[in-house]
N, C-alpha and C positions, 0 to 999 in steps of 0.2 A: 568472431564472429561464435554463436551461444544457441546457445538449441536447434542449431543447424538454420538460425533465421541470420543474414548480415547487419551489420548495427556500419548504423551513421552518425558524425558529430557536427553536427552548425556551430563554427565558432564563433558563429559576428548574428544567432538568435537570442531575443530578447523574450526575457517569460516577466508578466505581471503578474503577481500574487495579490490575492482580493483576500488579507490577511495585514493584521493591526503591525506585524516582527514578520521577516523572514526570518527564520532561529525556525530551532531543533521544535515538532509542534510534543506533547503532552495531553493524553486524552483523561488527564486529572488532575490536569488546571486548566484547561481550559473552557472559554466561557460556555456556559449550559443551553447557549443558540448554537454553539455551533456541532454539542455534543453529535450529533445526526452525518457527522463528513466523513466517523472515526469509521462508519460500518461501512463505508468502502477500503476506506482503509488496511482497516481489516480483514476484510473480505480476496484485494485484492493480496497483500501479502499470501497467510494464507494456500490459494491460488501458486504462489509463485512458487515459495516452498515447499510445498506436496511433489512440487518439478525437478526440484530438486532430490531427493529422495532420502534414507534417514536421516542423514545430516542436517537436512535442511529443514524437514521436520522438526527436529529439538529444536533446531536451532531458535525454530519460528514459536515452537511452544515453551522455551527459559523466555525469551522475549515480552510474550502473553502473562506469564509468569510472574514478570516486572510490570508489566501491566496494572497486573490481577492485584498487585501488594501495594503497588503507588494509586490505586482508585481505592480500598478501604485505609490506607491509615494516613489517605488527603485528597480523596475526591468529598466535594459536595455537588447534587446528588450521585450515591451508591450505584441503588439501582437502576440508575438510568441509564448511568456508560455503563456498572457492570453488563447488561443485556447488550447495548452496541456491541463493547466488546463478543457476544456469545451470539452472537447473531451474525455479526458480521463471517466470525469465523466460520461457524456452521454455514454461511450459504457459500464461503470462499471452498469450503469441499467439494461442493456442488457447480459450482462455478464452470463452465465451459465455452469461452466462450469464443467467439469468432473468430480466427486470424486471416490476413487478407494481405494477401500476398503481393510484388513486382511481381512484377515479368521479369527476367532476365532483359527483351529486348526494348521491350519500354524505360530503365533502367539508364537513367539521363547521367553524370555525374555532370559538376563543372567545377569552376578555381576561383568563381565569382570572389 
């Protein structure tokens, strides 16, 4: 249980990644046409780490500093990459998604 929510793992699930390769991503090196997708990654991480308290916020801050340094050193075009990062973080401060809760009486466990 994390944050008061039950967690589930589905071992037989399959995920299809719409990327060239299924390896880590890097905003500084990714194709320019894909930069907009990072907005959601930065927004969601800012939201999640904000909930973890001061340690989570410090960790998120360190990760974003690393991203800024990578963009300054390797990224082209730099301004669009930095802009997506800043807009994503700013949006994460105000992001309050609705949480869909499963009622316990409707919860079905199976061992397929």
